[in-house]
N, C-alpha and C positions, 0 to 999 in steps of 0.2 A: 367227867364219868360219860355223856354223851359222845363225846369227840371218839374215846377210846372204842366204845362200842361200834361206830361209822366204820374205826379203822379195822375192826376183826370182823367186819359183814361179812368182805371176801370168804374168810373161812367159814364163817356160820352157812353161806350158802352152798357153798360147796360139799359142805357136811351133811347139810339139808337133803342135800341129792344123793349122796350116799346110802343115807338113812330112808327116804323114799324108795330106791330103787331094790333095796332090801327088801321093804315093806310088801313090795311089789313083784316080787322072788324075779328080780333082773339079777341080783347079784347074793349068792349064798357061801358058805363057810369056806367051801372048795375054791370058789374065784377068788376070796378074801384072799387066800392065802397065794394063789398062784402071782394075780393084782401086787402082794407082798413083795412077792421074789425078783419081779421083772422090775419093780422102782427101786428095788435095793443095788440088782446087779445090773440095772442100765439108766434109770433117767436119773438117780442119784447122782451116781458114778460122772457122767456128761455134766450134771450142775454145778459139782465140784469143780474140775476142770475147767468151764467155762466161765465162772464166777471167778476164779481166783486167777486166771491168764488174762480175762479181761479188766479186771477191777487193781492188779497190781504189779509194781516191778521188782526186782532183786533188792533196790536200793530202800523201797518203800517197806519190803518186809523187814529189814535190818533197821531202819529209823522207828518202823512202829512197834516196835518189840512188845511195849505192853500192854497193846490189847490183845493178843492172843494169849499170853501170859498171863493178864487178869483174867480172860474166858479160863484158862486151865485151874487157876487158883479157886474160881467157881463153882464148875463141876467138881472140883476135887473134893471142896468142902460138902457137896450133898453128896457126895459118894461115902465122904466119912461120917457123916449124919446117919446117913443109912445104914451101913454097917453097923453104927453103935448103937442103931433100935431095932436090927432085925430080930435081935433073942425076943423081944415083943410079940413077934410073929410067931412062935414058936408049935402055935397051932392049926396054921395056915399051911397049904400045900406049897410045895415046893417050887411050882410055879407061879406063883403069887406071892411068893417073899422074893424072888428073883426081880420079878415084874416092879416091886414095889421098891427093892433096891435102886433099880434102873431110872425108876420115876424119879429119886431123889437126887439120883446124878443130873439126868437129863432136864433140863427144861426148855421151853419155846425159845433158843437162844439166837434165830433169825430170822423169819418169816414177820411174826409180829412185831419184834424190835425195831425192824427197819419202816414197817408200817408207821409204829409211833415217834421212831426219829422224825422221820420226811418228814412230819407234820411240826414237833417241836422246835427242830435245830437245823433240817435241811439237809442236802446232796452228802455233805461231808459228815455227817453223822453216820449217812447210812452207810458210807465205805467202810465209816469205822468200823461198823455192827457186822459188815463183809470178811471185814480183816479179822477180826477178833474170831470169826467161826474156824481158823485154822487152828488155834487151841483147843478149841470144841469138838471139829471132827478127828483130831488127836486124842481127846478122853472118850470119846463117846466109841472109838473102834479098838481103846486098850483096856480100861475099866469099863467101859459100859457093856462088850461083850464078855468080861469078865462075870459083871452082875448078873448080865442075863443067862448065863454059861455054867454058873458057878466051878467053873475050874480054876486051879490053881495057878501059879506062875511059874507053870512048867516048861517043858519043849513043847508038849504037845498044843500047850494053848497060845503061844507063839506061833506055832504053826495055823492055826486057826485064825489070827491076825492077818493072815495074809488076804485079804478079802478084797471084793472086786474097789470098795470106796477108801481103802488104805489105799492100794494101789493108784488110783484116781489122785488120791492126796500127794504121794509121792511124785508121781509124773508130773501134775502141775507145779511142784517145787523145781524139779528139774528144768523142767520147759523155761521156767523163770530164770536160771541159773545160767542155763545155756546161752537165753535172748539177749543176757545182760553181756556174757563173754565174747558172742558175735560182735553185738553193735560196740561193743568197745573196740575189737580190733576190725570192724568195717565189712563185715560179713554176711552182714543179715541180707535176706533177699531184695531187689528194687523195687519202689516203688512199679505199681501194674502188672510186674512179672507175671508169668505164669505160676512160678511156686509160692507167690504170696497170695495170687488168687485162688489155690489150693490150699493153703494152709487156712485161709480166712474160712472157705467153706467150711473145712474140718471144724473149726470153732462154732461157724453158724448151725452146724448140724449139731453139735453140743449143746448149744445152748436151745436149740428148739427141743432137744430130747431131756434136757434139764429143766425145762418151762413146767412137763409134765409132773415134777417129782410133787409139788405142793397140791396140786389139785387131786392127785390120786391118792397121797397121803389120806386128805380129806375124804373121799370117797371111802376110803379103806377104816376109814374113823367112824364115818357114820353110820355106816355098814354094821359095824360091830356096837355101837350104839342103839343100833334097831333090835340088836339081840340082847339088851341087858336085861335083866330081872331087877326091878327096884332096890330089892333088897342091896343089891351090891354099890348102889349109889348112897342109902341110907342108912348107912351102919358107922361102929365106931372106927374100924378101921380106915373107911374113907376119908369119916372126921377127921384123924391122926393123920393123916396123909396130906390132907389139904393145908392141916397147919403147920407141918414141914414143908411142903413146900412153896408155901405164898407166905410164912409169918418168921418162922425158924429160922430155914437155913437163909431165906436175905436177910435176915438179920445179924446171922455171924458174918456174911459176905460183905454187906455194908460196910460192917465195922473193919475190919480190916480193908477196906477199900480207901476208907476216909481214913485211916491210921499212917497210909503208905504216899508219900507224896508225888504228884503225880499232874501232867495237865489238866486244866479242868475240864476241857471236853475230851479227854479218854476217861476222868473219873464220871463224869455225867453218865456217859454211853455204857459203861460197863455197870453202873448203878441200876438202868435200865436193863440190862440183861439178866441183872442178878434177881430183880425181884418179878420175872415169869413164871407164868403157870406150865404145866406137864406139858410137856413136846408132843406134838402130832404125829410123828414117827414112832413112838412108844409103841402103839399101837400096830405098827407095820413090822416093826423089829421083833413085838410079842410071837407076833404071826411065824415070821420067818425062823423063828427061833425054841419055838414051841413052848411060849412061855403063857401066863394067865391075860389072852387078849381081851378077857371080857373087864379083867380088873382093870388094865389099862387102858381102855376107853370110861370107866367108869372115871376112873382120875382124871383123862382128860376134859370129859363133859365139867367136870363139878369144879376143877381148877379155873377152867374159863369161864367159868359162871361166875365165879367168886373174884376173880383178877380186875375184873369191873369195878370194883369197888377195892380191893387192895393194891392196883398199881398207881390209880391216881393218890392214894394215902401216903405211901411212900415217896414218890416223887416230890408231894408237896412238903412232907415230913422232913425228905431231905435235901432235897435241891432248893425248896422253896420258889420264887420266882424266875430262875435260872434253868 
């Protein structure tokens, strides 16, 4: 538990910075929303392109398909559980219901699992976490957008899927395919050439801009936590949300992952992802899509505190010493 807390400390400190900035009136509601839109349309797409293009090849996409497929299974399971339990929230506002559904879908599938995986299993496990993000991103920008907007699966909904992050995901996959094709035909830019230097600079720019994603998300979340009323945390709805996010949904996912034959390293990373708390980006997306950002912030705070207990228990119970 202490090790997990230490690994979460960067997130905690950045969130506390957002909390302090709001209390000192440096960040207000309007700025929070504007920063959310910048993060969504600039920083996050750059992170997607940089991490995918730098970390993977076309061959690795095809060889390790179980990672993104497993991530899709985890998020779809959360979406289905959230959808099945939505009738229990009929007395709550539509914005709260949508954010609740989104939190059931989307957990902290990248940053926190990467920190824990690096500590427990090394660099290869971190690469697997990043690779699984392909499936997670696909779910977030399809089912996640549907959950937050409440739209039906019609032509209008499909038009709204043409978001900057979704385009960044498509562009990343196209780049990998083109790079593989050009390498096979000997058409890649020569080492040290102007073209290679330019392309490297573009990727470096994406990496630098993408590096702001997690700090920006933490600041946004911290500022929203500073605006919270205690009743939003100490409520039956929050207790139920934590129970689903940290116990029920992970239990269903773990059962499914244990039932399917797969390599040990793949299974344990997917199980680690399955037991994560609510995603920090939930507040950012709630701000961007006019949802109940205060409820999302409360869920993030509550699940991240409780996961200090639940994650070690899940890993010990399912993986043992592995």
